[in-house]
N, C-alpha and C positions, 0 to 999 in steps of 0.2 A: 637638416643637414644639406649643405650646398653641394653642387655638382663637383667642385674641386675637392671637398672633403670626402665624397664618395669614392673618388678615383684614388685616394690615398690609402685605401684599405688593402691589406695583404692579399696578394695574388697567388693562389695555390698552384697555378699552372707554372709560373716562373719560379716558384719557391724562393723568391727574394722578398725580404721584409720591406715594407714600405716605410717611409719616414714616420708614419703614425704608429708603427708596431716595433717593439724592441726585438733584437736578434733572438732572444730566448724563445719567442713564439714561432720562429722559423723551424720547420722540420729538417732542414739541411744546414749543416754548419758551414757557413760561407766565410771566406777569408776575412772580410770586414767585421765579422762577428767574433772572431777569435780574440780572447783576452789573454794577456800575459799571465803566467803562473804566479801565484802570490809568493812573496819572500818568506823564508823560514820565520815562523812566529807571527806572520801577518794572518789575520782571520782566525787565529787559534783561540780555542776556548779552554779556560783554566779548569783543571780537574777539581772535584770535590771528593774528599776522602772521609770515611767513617770507620771506626774500629768497634767491633762488637765481639761478644764472647758467648759460648754455650758449652755446657758440660758434655764430655764424651762418655761413652759406656765404659771405657777403661779407667775411669777416674781422673783422666787428664781434662784439660780445657782446650777447646779449639777457638783461637782468635781469628776473626775474619776481618779483612780490610777491603771494604767495598769502595771502589773508585769509579766515579761516574761524571757525566756532563763534560767530557773532554773531546777536543778535536785539535789536530789530526789524531789518527789512530795509534801511532807509535808512542809507547809509554813503558816506563820501568817501575815496577812495584816490588819492594823488598821488605822483609821483616828484619828489624834490628832487635837484638837482645843486649841490653846494657850498652847500646851504641854500636855494637858489632853486627855486621851482616850475617844472616843465617840462610844462605842460599840452598843448602842441602835439605834443610828442615821446612822450607817454604814450598807450598803447592800453589800453582797458578791456574786460573781459568783462561779460556780463550778471550780475546778482546771481542766484545759483541757490539753490534750496531744498535743504537737506540732509535726510537721512532722520531725523535726531534733532530736527527742528523748528527748527534754526538755519539760517543762510544762509552762503554762501561766494561769493567773487569773486576776481578777480586783475587786476593791471595789469602791463604790460610796457613796457620802454623799451630801445631799441637804443643801445649806447654804443660808442665807440672806446676799447678798454681801454688803448691806449698813452698816452692823455691821463691826466694825474694829477689826476683829479677824485674827489670823494667823492659817492657816491649813497646816498640814504636813501628808504625807503618811509614815507610819512606817512599815518596812518589817523585819521579823525575819525568818532566814533560817539556816540550819546546816552549810552551806558553809560560813557564815558570822561570824566574831568574835564579832561584835556588830550590833545592829539594823541599817539597811539602812534607812535613812530618807531623803525624798525629799519634799521640801516645795513648796506650791502653789505660783506661781509668779503672784501677783495681777496686776502688770503692763502689763502683756501680756494677759489680760482678752479678751476672745473671739477670739484669734488668731488661 
């Protein structure tokens, strides 16, 4: 390493990043290191949704819609019965932070499986152009 290269190393006393070090390594947020906030939809991660079922003790079935791998945090997850929203019947979890920097959440709804209705999980997120819809596959009941 030459003398010029050694002098380009970050100086902890001045807390200013040198040309050889990115701003992210500086312990102080300097004006020249501030980045503009991303536009809505920029850097967003698309959610992945899965619908599963499990029998309940009361003879009903609980459908769960797990939504994961999305960013930013704001998301809407609703249950549809024959295409109609079911807000009162749907229970939601909190949106949880995942270790990879994305988020996850789920919604559940109790149904009477003997009724012949179609159930769908509908997800709205800034990363999507239109709602993501995942239908419950009755033929895979209990798998």
